[in-house]
PyMOL Python script that loads the backbone (N, CA, C, O; Angstrom):
from pymol import cmd

cmd.read_pdbstr("""\
ATOM      1  N   MET A   1      56.179  14.093 -39.969  1.00  0.00           N
ATOM      2  CA  MET A   1      55.331  15.459 -40.350  1.00  0.00           C
ATOM      3  C   MET A   1      55.459  15.620 -41.736  1.00  0.00           C
ATOM      4  O   MET A   1      56.448  15.251 -42.370  1.00  0.00           O
ATOM      5  N   THR A   2      54.385  16.215 -42.257  1.00  0.00           N
ATOM      6  CA  THR A   2      54.313  16.244 -44.018  1.00  0.00           C
ATOM      7  C   THR A   2      55.136  17.686 -44.419  1.00  0.00           C
ATOM      8  O   THR A   2      54.893  18.763 -43.875  1.00  0.00           O
ATOM      9  N   PRO A   3      56.003  17.512 -45.321  1.00  0.00           N
ATOM     10  CA  PRO A   3      56.872  18.239 -45.735  1.00  0.00           C
ATOM     11  C   PRO A   3      55.967  19.856 -46.166  1.00  0.00           C
ATOM     12  O   PRO A   3      55.069  20.038 -46.988  1.00  0.00           O
ATOM     13  N   GLY A   4      56.478  20.581 -45.469  1.00  0.00           N
ATOM     14  CA  GLY A   4      55.406  22.179 -45.999  1.00  0.00           C
ATOM     15  C   GLY A   4      54.677  22.532 -44.977  1.00  0.00           C
ATOM     16  O   GLY A   4      54.344  23.716 -44.915  1.00  0.00           O
ATOM     17  N   ALA A   5      54.312  21.744 -44.084  1.00  0.00           N
ATOM     18  CA  ALA A   5      53.160  21.664 -43.015  1.00  0.00           C
ATOM     19  C   ALA A   5      53.523  22.808 -42.005  1.00  0.00           C
ATOM     20  O   ALA A   5      54.705  22.767 -41.661  1.00  0.00           O
ATOM     21  N   ASN A   6      52.894  23.668 -41.533  1.00  0.00           N
ATOM     22  CA  ASN A   6      53.239  24.707 -40.532  1.00  0.00           C
ATOM     23  C   ASN A   6      52.914  24.283 -39.263  1.00  0.00           C
ATOM     24  O   ASN A   6      51.729  24.366 -38.941  1.00  0.00           O
ATOM     25  N   ARG A   7      53.789  23.804 -38.397  1.00  0.00           N
ATOM     26  CA  ARG A   7      53.712  23.336 -36.874  1.00  0.00           C
ATOM     27  C   ARG A   7      52.734  24.122 -36.080  1.00  0.00           C
ATOM     28  O   ARG A   7      52.031  23.595 -35.218  1.00  0.00           O
ATOM     29  N   GLU A   8      52.693  25.374 -36.371  1.00  0.00           N
ATOM     30  CA  GLU A   8      51.953  26.420 -35.425  1.00  0.00           C
ATOM     31  C   GLU A   8      50.516  26.050 -35.949  1.00  0.00           C
ATOM     32  O   GLU A   8      49.686  25.683 -35.117  1.00  0.00           O
ATOM     33  N   LEU A   9      50.181  26.123 -37.245  1.00  0.00           N
ATOM     34  CA  LEU A   9      48.955  25.886 -37.572  1.00  0.00           C
ATOM     35  C   LEU A   9      48.292  24.696 -37.277  1.00  0.00           C
ATOM     36  O   LEU A   9      47.099  24.671 -36.972  1.00  0.00           O
ATOM     37  N   LEU A  10      49.081  23.602 -37.360  1.00  0.00           N
ATOM     38  CA  LEU A  10      48.978  22.274 -36.607  1.00  0.00           C
ATOM     39  C   LEU A  10      48.276  22.171 -35.300  1.00  0.00           C
ATOM     40  O   LEU A  10      47.201  21.631 -35.041  1.00  0.00           O
ATOM     41  N   VAL A  11      49.257  22.914 -34.399  1.00  0.00           N
ATOM     42  CA  VAL A  11      48.802  22.853 -33.123  1.00  0.00           C
ATOM     43  C   VAL A  11      47.544  23.732 -33.094  1.00  0.00           C
ATOM     44  O   VAL A  11      46.603  23.171 -32.531  1.00  0.00           O
ATOM     45  N   LEU A  12      47.298  24.901 -33.531  1.00  0.00           N
ATOM     46  CA  LEU A  12      45.966  25.546 -33.690  1.00  0.00           C
ATOM     47  C   LEU A  12      44.845  24.628 -34.062  1.00  0.00           C
ATOM     48  O   LEU A  12      43.869  24.568 -33.313  1.00  0.00           O
ATOM     49  N   ALA A  13      44.906  23.801 -35.312  1.00  0.00           N
ATOM     50  CA  ALA A  13      44.199  22.751 -35.621  1.00  0.00           C
ATOM     51  C   ALA A  13      43.644  21.738 -34.697  1.00  0.00           C
ATOM     52  O   ALA A  13      42.476  21.347 -34.715  1.00  0.00           O
ATOM     53  N   THR A  14      44.485  21.380 -33.963  1.00  0.00           N
ATOM     54  CA  THR A  14      44.477  20.137 -33.083  1.00  0.00           C
ATOM     55  C   THR A  14      43.828  20.929 -31.928  1.00  0.00           C
ATOM     56  O   THR A  14      43.020  20.185 -31.372  1.00  0.00           O
ATOM     57  N   GLY A  15      43.865  22.146 -31.351  1.00  0.00           N
ATOM     58  CA  GLY A  15      43.234  22.534 -30.643  1.00  0.00           C
ATOM     59  C   GLY A  15      41.750  22.737 -30.983  1.00  0.00           C
ATOM     60  O   GLY A  15      40.800  22.215 -30.400  1.00  0.00           O
ATOM     61  N   ALA A  16      41.710  23.557 -31.991  1.00  0.00           N
ATOM     62  CA  ALA A  16      40.402  23.726 -32.293  1.00  0.00           C
ATOM     63  C   ALA A  16      39.390  22.193 -32.481  1.00  0.00           C
ATOM     64  O   ALA A  16      38.207  21.994 -32.206  1.00  0.00           O
ATOM     65  N   GLY A  17      40.097  21.584 -32.871  1.00  0.00           N
ATOM     66  CA  GLY A  17      39.319  20.254 -33.079  1.00  0.00           C
ATOM     67  C   GLY A  17      39.096  19.430 -31.814  1.00  0.00           C
ATOM     68  O   GLY A  17      38.242  18.545 -31.752  1.00  0.00           O
ATOM     69  N   SER A  18      39.901  19.762 -30.815  1.00  0.00           N
ATOM     70  CA  SER A  18      39.470  19.431 -29.494  1.00  0.00           C
ATOM     71  C   SER A  18      38.212  19.733 -28.789  1.00  0.00           C
ATOM     72  O   SER A  18      37.671  19.019 -27.945  1.00  0.00           O
ATOM     73  N   LEU A  19      37.792  20.926 -29.254  1.00  0.00           N
ATOM     74  CA  LEU A  19      36.495  21.608 -28.644  1.00  0.00           C
ATOM     75  C   LEU A  19      35.278  20.945 -29.277  1.00  0.00           C
ATOM     76  O   LEU A  19      34.247  20.867 -28.609  1.00  0.00           O
ATOM     77  N   ILE A  20      35.318  20.489 -30.445  1.00  0.00           N
ATOM     78  CA  ILE A  20      34.127  20.081 -30.551  1.00  0.00           C
ATOM     79  C   ILE A  20      33.152  19.048 -29.904  1.00  0.00           C
ATOM     80  O   ILE A  20      33.505  17.873 -30.006  1.00  0.00           O
ATOM     81  N   PHE A  21      32.203  19.253 -29.380  1.00  0.00           N
ATOM     82  CA  PHE A  21      31.198  18.388 -28.988  1.00  0.00           C
ATOM     83  C   PHE A  21      31.836  18.055 -27.293  1.00  0.00           C
ATOM     84  O   PHE A  21      31.370  17.130 -26.628  1.00  0.00           O
ATOM     85  N   SER A  22      32.712  18.773 -26.881  1.00  0.00           N
ATOM     86  CA  SER A  22      33.108  18.740 -25.526  1.00  0.00           C
ATOM     87  C   SER A  22      31.982  19.205 -24.481  1.00  0.00           C
ATOM     88  O   SER A  22      31.384  20.266 -24.657  1.00  0.00           O
ATOM     89  N   HIS A  23      31.715  18.359 -23.371  1.00  0.00           N
ATOM     90  CA  HIS A  23      30.705  18.338 -22.652  1.00  0.00           C
ATOM     91  C   HIS A  23      30.605  18.184 -21.065  1.00  0.00           C
ATOM     92  O   HIS A  23      30.820  19.044 -20.210  1.00  0.00           O
ATOM     93  N   VAL A  24      30.157  16.639 -20.884  1.00  0.00           N
ATOM     94  CA  VAL A  24      30.198  16.812 -19.514  1.00  0.00           C
ATOM     95  C   VAL A  24      31.449  16.641 -18.587  1.00  0.00           C
ATOM     96  O   VAL A  24      31.473  16.803 -17.366  1.00  0.00           O
ATOM     97  N   ASN A  25      32.423  16.304 -19.361  1.00  0.00           N
ATOM     98  CA  ASN A  25      33.958  15.991 -18.814  1.00  0.00           C
ATOM     99  C   ASN A  25      34.388  17.464 -18.707  1.00  0.00           C
ATOM    100  O   ASN A  25      35.337  17.552 -17.927  1.00  0.00           O
ATOM    101  N   ASP A  26      34.024  18.644 -19.216  1.00  0.00           N
ATOM    102  CA  ASP A  26      34.352  19.974 -19.331  1.00  0.00           C
ATOM    103  C   ASP A  26      33.782  20.711 -17.860  1.00  0.00           C
ATOM    104  O   ASP A  26      32.642  20.782 -17.401  1.00  0.00           O
ATOM    105  N   ALA A  27      34.992  21.177 -17.389  1.00  0.00           N
ATOM    106  CA  ALA A  27      34.511  21.868 -16.015  1.00  0.00           C
ATOM    107  C   ALA A  27      33.653  23.190 -16.286  1.00  0.00           C
ATOM    108  O   ALA A  27      32.962  23.722 -15.418  1.00  0.00           O
ATOM    109  N   GLY A  28      33.780  23.645 -17.572  1.00  0.00           N
ATOM    110  CA  GLY A  28      32.987  24.764 -17.971  1.00  0.00           C
ATOM    111  C   GLY A  28      31.563  24.556 -18.232  1.00  0.00           C
ATOM    112  O   GLY A  28      30.703  25.411 -18.021  1.00  0.00           O
ATOM    113  N   PHE A  29      31.370  23.499 -18.653  1.00  0.00           N
ATOM    114  CA  PHE A  29      29.979  22.840 -18.597  1.00  0.00           C
ATOM    115  C   PHE A  29      29.191  22.921 -17.459  1.00  0.00           C
ATOM    116  O   PHE A  29      28.156  23.587 -17.432  1.00  0.00           O
ATOM    117  N   TRP A  30      29.645  22.239 -16.446  1.00  0.00           N
ATOM    118  CA  TRP A  30      29.202  22.683 -14.975  1.00  0.00           C
ATOM    119  C   TRP A  30      28.795  23.717 -14.720  1.00  0.00           C
ATOM    120  O   TRP A  30      27.636  23.901 -14.348  1.00  0.00           O
ATOM    121  N   MET A  31      29.809  24.783 -14.886  1.00  0.00           N
ATOM    122  CA  MET A  31      29.887  26.167 -14.399  1.00  0.00           C
ATOM    123  C   MET A  31      28.855  26.798 -14.929  1.00  0.00           C
ATOM    124  O   MET A  31      28.166  27.486 -14.176  1.00  0.00           O
ATOM    125  N   VAL A  32      28.509  26.703 -16.383  1.00  0.00           N
ATOM    126  CA  VAL A  32      27.653  27.172 -17.002  1.00  0.00           C
ATOM    127  C   VAL A  32      25.991  26.835 -16.650  1.00  0.00           C
ATOM    128  O   VAL A  32      25.003  27.558 -16.775  1.00  0.00           O
ATOM    129  N   LYS A  33      26.123  25.484 -16.181  1.00  0.00           N
ATOM    130  CA  LYS A  33      24.937  24.850 -15.856  1.00  0.00           C
ATOM    131  C   LYS A  33      24.530  25.492 -14.833  1.00  0.00           C
ATOM    132  O   LYS A  33      23.412  26.006 -14.787  1.00  0.00           O
ATOM    133  N   GLU A  34      25.585  25.555 -13.662  1.00  0.00           N
ATOM    134  CA  GLU A  34      25.148  25.950 -12.134  1.00  0.00           C
ATOM    135  C   GLU A  34      24.958  27.605 -12.328  1.00  0.00           C
ATOM    136  O   GLU A  34      23.986  28.149 -11.803  1.00  0.00           O
ATOM    137  N   TYR A  35      25.896  28.353 -13.079  1.00  0.00           N
ATOM    138  CA  TYR A  35      25.452  29.709 -13.158  1.00  0.00           C
ATOM    139  C   TYR A  35      24.031  30.209 -13.760  1.00  0.00           C
ATOM    140  O   TYR A  35      23.284  31.075 -13.303  1.00  0.00           O
ATOM    141  N   PHE A  36      23.885  29.441 -14.873  1.00  0.00           N
ATOM    142  CA  PHE A  36      22.545  29.956 -15.584  1.00  0.00           C
ATOM    143  C   PHE A  36      21.157  29.328 -14.846  1.00  0.00           C
ATOM    144  O   PHE A  36      20.000  29.700 -15.040  1.00  0.00           O
ATOM    145  N   ASN A  37      21.653  28.216 -13.901  1.00  0.00           N
ATOM    146  CA  ASN A  37      20.424  27.398 -13.457  1.00  0.00           C
ATOM    147  C   ASN A  37      19.777  26.863 -14.749  1.00  0.00           C
ATOM    148  O   ASN A  37      18.696  27.280 -15.167  1.00  0.00           O
ATOM    149  N   MET A  38      20.641  25.748 -15.455  1.00  0.00           N
ATOM    150  CA  MET A  38      20.063  25.234 -16.338  1.00  0.00           C
ATOM    151  C   MET A  38      19.879  23.720 -16.301  1.00  0.00           C
ATOM    152  O   MET A  38      20.765  23.044 -15.778  1.00  0.00           O
ATOM    153  N   SER A  39      18.882  23.183 -16.776  1.00  0.00           N
ATOM    154  CA  SER A  39      19.007  21.550 -16.784  1.00  0.00           C
ATOM    155  C   SER A  39      20.275  20.878 -17.123  1.00  0.00           C
ATOM    156  O   SER A  39      21.150  21.610 -17.588  1.00  0.00           O
ATOM    157  N   VAL A  40      20.532  19.681 -16.986  1.00  0.00           N
ATOM    158  CA  VAL A  40      21.748  19.137 -17.850  1.00  0.00           C
ATOM    159  C   VAL A  40      21.330  18.876 -19.406  1.00  0.00           C
ATOM    160  O   VAL A  40      22.097  18.816 -20.366  1.00  0.00           O
ATOM    161  N   GLY A  41      20.074  18.752 -19.401  1.00  0.00           N
ATOM    162  CA  GLY A  41      19.804  18.626 -21.139  1.00  0.00           C
ATOM    163  C   GLY A  41      19.988  20.000 -21.914  1.00  0.00           C
ATOM    164  O   GLY A  41      20.511  20.054 -23.027  1.00  0.00           O
ATOM    165  N   ASP A  42      19.609  20.877 -21.366  1.00  0.00           N
ATOM    166  CA  ASP A  42      19.528  22.141 -21.783  1.00  0.00           C
ATOM    167  C   ASP A  42      21.066  22.787 -21.865  1.00  0.00           C
ATOM    168  O   ASP A  42      21.480  23.527 -22.758  1.00  0.00           O
ATOM    169  N   THR A  43      21.701  22.377 -20.856  1.00  0.00           N
ATOM    170  CA  THR A  43      23.187  22.581 -21.149  1.00  0.00           C
ATOM    171  C   THR A  43      23.810  21.875 -22.122  1.00  0.00           C
ATOM    172  O   THR A  43      24.771  22.305 -22.759  1.00  0.00           O
ATOM    173  N   PHE A  44      23.280  20.748 -22.278  1.00  0.00           N
ATOM    174  CA  PHE A  44      24.435  20.043 -23.190  1.00  0.00           C
ATOM    175  C   PHE A  44      24.022  20.557 -24.693  1.00  0.00           C
ATOM    176  O   PHE A  44      24.839  20.604 -25.612  1.00  0.00           O
ATOM    177  N   LYS A  45      22.835  20.883 -24.803  1.00  0.00           N
ATOM    178  CA  LYS A  45      22.235  21.212 -26.288  1.00  0.00           C
ATOM    179  C   LYS A  45      23.067  22.655 -26.402  1.00  0.00           C
ATOM    180  O   LYS A  45      23.732  22.818 -27.425  1.00  0.00           O
ATOM    181  N   THR A  46      23.056  23.666 -25.434  1.00  0.00           N
ATOM    182  CA  THR A  46      23.572  24.839 -25.613  1.00  0.00           C
ATOM    183  C   THR A  46      25.221  24.850 -25.915  1.00  0.00           C
ATOM    184  O   THR A  46      25.794  25.289 -26.912  1.00  0.00           O
ATOM    185  N   TRP A  47      25.837  24.173 -24.633  1.00  0.00           N
ATOM    186  CA  TRP A  47      27.244  24.034 -24.790  1.00  0.00           C
ATOM    187  C   TRP A  47      27.910  23.028 -26.034  1.00  0.00           C
ATOM    188  O   TRP A  47      29.122  23.062 -26.250  1.00  0.00           O
ATOM    189  N   SER A  48      27.186  22.323 -26.658  1.00  0.00           N
ATOM    190  CA  SER A  48      27.517  21.417 -27.597  1.00  0.00           C
ATOM    191  C   SER A  48      27.366  22.353 -28.784  1.00  0.00           C
ATOM    192  O   SER A  48      28.288  22.312 -29.599  1.00  0.00           O
ATOM    193  N   ALA A  49      26.463  23.104 -28.997  1.00  0.00           N
ATOM    194  CA  ALA A  49      26.266  24.013 -30.277  1.00  0.00           C
ATOM    195  C   ALA A  49      27.267  25.066 -30.056  1.00  0.00           C
ATOM    196  O   ALA A  49      27.966  25.336 -31.032  1.00  0.00           O
ATOM    197  N   MET A  50      27.456  25.655 -29.063  1.00  0.00           N
ATOM    198  CA  MET A  50      28.667  26.751 -28.786  1.00  0.00           C
ATOM    199  C   MET A  50      29.983  26.140 -29.105  1.00  0.00           C
ATOM    200  O   MET A  50      30.784  26.608 -29.914  1.00  0.00           O
ATOM    201  N   GLU A  51      30.132  25.125 -28.448  1.00  0.00           N
ATOM    202  CA  GLU A  51      31.468  24.670 -28.735  1.00  0.00           C
ATOM    203  C   GLU A  51      31.809  24.263 -30.152  1.00  0.00           C
ATOM    204  O   GLU A  51      32.958  24.397 -30.573  1.00  0.00           O
ATOM    205  N   THR A  52      30.782  23.743 -30.935  1.00  0.00           N
ATOM    206  CA  THR A  52      30.595  23.127 -32.197  1.00  0.00           C
ATOM    207  C   THR A  52      31.110  24.476 -33.184  1.00  0.00           C
ATOM    208  O   THR A  52      31.961  24.407 -34.071  1.00  0.00           O
ATOM    209  N   ILE A  53      30.375  25.656 -32.784  1.00  0.00           N
ATOM    210  CA  ILE A  53      30.675  26.949 -33.426  1.00  0.00           C
ATOM    211  C   ILE A  53      32.089  27.308 -33.386  1.00  0.00           C
ATOM    212  O   ILE A  53      32.755  27.517 -34.400  1.00  0.00           O
ATOM    213  N   ILE A  54      32.527  27.374 -32.208  1.00  0.00           N
ATOM    214  CA  ILE A  54      33.858  27.706 -31.982  1.00  0.00           C
ATOM    215  C   ILE A  54      34.744  27.007 -32.708  1.00  0.00           C
ATOM    216  O   ILE A  54      35.614  27.588 -33.357  1.00  0.00           O
ATOM    217  N   SER A  55      34.643  25.864 -32.688  1.00  0.00           N
ATOM    218  CA  SER A  55      35.457  24.823 -33.311  1.00  0.00           C
ATOM    219  C   SER A  55      35.564  24.914 -34.867  1.00  0.00           C
ATOM    220  O   SER A  55      36.642  24.860 -35.460  1.00  0.00           O
ATOM    221  N   VAL A  56      34.387  25.053 -35.454  1.00  0.00           N
ATOM    222  CA  VAL A  56      34.238  25.156 -36.797  1.00  0.00           C
ATOM    223  C   VAL A  56      34.868  26.570 -37.408  1.00  0.00           C
ATOM    224  O   VAL A  56      35.515  26.691 -38.448  1.00  0.00           O
ATOM    225  N   THR A  57      34.463  27.679 -36.391  1.00  0.00           N
ATOM    226  CA  THR A  57      35.056  28.959 -37.113  1.00  0.00           C
ATOM    227  C   THR A  57      36.493  28.918 -36.700  1.00  0.00           C
ATOM    228  O   THR A  57      37.205  29.507 -37.514  1.00  0.00           O
ATOM    229  N   ALA A  58      37.055  28.470 -35.817  1.00  0.00           N
ATOM    230  CA  ALA A  58      38.393  28.168 -35.492  1.00  0.00           C
ATOM    231  C   ALA A  58      39.214  27.771 -36.982  1.00  0.00           C
ATOM    232  O   ALA A  58      40.071  28.295 -37.694  1.00  0.00           O
ATOM    233  N   ILE A  59      38.329  26.421 -36.978  1.00  0.00           N
ATOM    234  CA  ILE A  59      39.208  25.747 -38.205  1.00  0.00           C
ATOM    235  C   ILE A  59      39.537  26.512 -39.813  1.00  0.00           C
ATOM    236  O   ILE A  59      40.450  26.414 -40.632  1.00  0.00           O
ATOM    237  N   ALA A  60      38.295  27.273 -39.731  1.00  0.00           N
ATOM    238  CA  ALA A  60      38.113  28.147 -41.126  1.00  0.00           C
ATOM    239  C   ALA A  60      39.086  29.011 -41.055  1.00  0.00           C
ATOM    240  O   ALA A  60      39.771  29.273 -42.045  1.00  0.00           O
ATOM    241  N   ILE A  61      39.292  29.604 -39.808  1.00  0.00           N
ATOM    242  CA  ILE A  61      40.291  30.765 -39.937  1.00  0.00           C
ATOM    243  C   ILE A  61      41.826  30.319 -39.855  1.00  0.00           C
ATOM    244  O   ILE A  61      42.791  31.013 -40.176  1.00  0.00           O
ATOM    245  N   ILE A  62      41.844  29.005 -39.352  1.00  0.00           N
ATOM    246  CA  ILE A  62      43.151  28.503 -39.526  1.00  0.00           C
ATOM    247  C   ILE A  62      43.553  28.059 -41.101  1.00  0.00           C
ATOM    248  O   ILE A  62      44.677  28.036 -41.602  1.00  0.00           O
ATOM    249  N   MET A  63      42.437  27.762 -41.629  1.00  0.00           N
ATOM    250  CA  MET A  63      42.412  27.180 -42.902  1.00  0.00           C
ATOM    251  C   MET A  63      42.863  28.463 -43.902  1.00  0.00           C
ATOM    252  O   MET A  63      43.812  28.393 -44.683  1.00  0.00           O
ATOM    253  N   LEU A  64      41.965  29.696 -43.721  1.00  0.00           N
ATOM    254  CA  LEU A  64      42.433  30.946 -44.254  1.00  0.00           C
ATOM    255  C   LEU A  64      43.653  31.421 -43.879  1.00  0.00           C
ATOM    256  O   LEU A  64      44.204  31.940 -44.849  1.00  0.00           O
ATOM    257  N   LEU A  65      44.438  31.476 -42.700  1.00  0.00           N
ATOM    258  CA  LEU A  65      45.854  31.623 -42.234  1.00  0.00           C
ATOM    259  C   LEU A  65      46.548  30.918 -42.981  1.00  0.00           C
ATOM    260  O   LEU A  65      47.573  31.442 -43.418  1.00  0.00           O
ATOM    261  N   SER A  66      46.219  29.439 -43.396  1.00  0.00           N
ATOM    262  CA  SER A  66      47.219  28.727 -44.010  1.00  0.00           C
ATOM    263  C   SER A  66      47.421  29.086 -45.430  1.00  0.00           C
ATOM    264  O   SER A  66      48.380  28.577 -46.009  1.00  0.00           O
ATOM    265  N   VAL A  67      46.790  29.743 -45.944  1.00  0.00           N
ATOM    266  CA  VAL A  67      46.689  30.240 -47.306  1.00  0.00           C
ATOM    267  C   VAL A  67      47.822  31.296 -47.355  1.00  0.00           C
ATOM    268  O   VAL A  67      48.463  31.398 -48.401  1.00  0.00           O
ATOM    269  N   PHE A  68      48.115  32.091 -46.292  1.00  0.00           N
ATOM    270  CA  PHE A  68      49.107  33.231 -46.073  1.00  0.00           C
ATOM    271  C   PHE A  68      50.575  33.136 -45.499  1.00  0.00           C
ATOM    272  O   PHE A  68      51.561  33.865 -45.603  1.00  0.00           O
ATOM    273  N   VAL A  69      50.327  31.970 -44.867  1.00  0.00           N
ATOM    274  CA  VAL A  69      51.699  31.649 -44.014  1.00  0.00           C
ATOM    275  C   VAL A  69      52.487  30.735 -44.794  1.00  0.00           C
ATOM    276  O   VAL A  69      53.572  30.338 -44.369  1.00  0.00           O
TER     277      VAL A  69
END
""", "prot")
cmd.dss("prot")
cmd.show_as("cartoon", "prot")
cmd.util.cbc("prot")
cmd.orient("prot")
């Protein structure tokens, strides 16, 4: 591990990175598809955009936290 790296923030960053472009192998994808009665293509576009926004927002917050921790 890199000296001075915060393990907790590394774990959070790994989790944030694992969300980006998660789709058909995610149970949430299929639940949203069925619940909102969407096509696979529409769900893919919506789910990918949402997960990417969550991932990018999370990594930005984690990087901001790294300044203070």
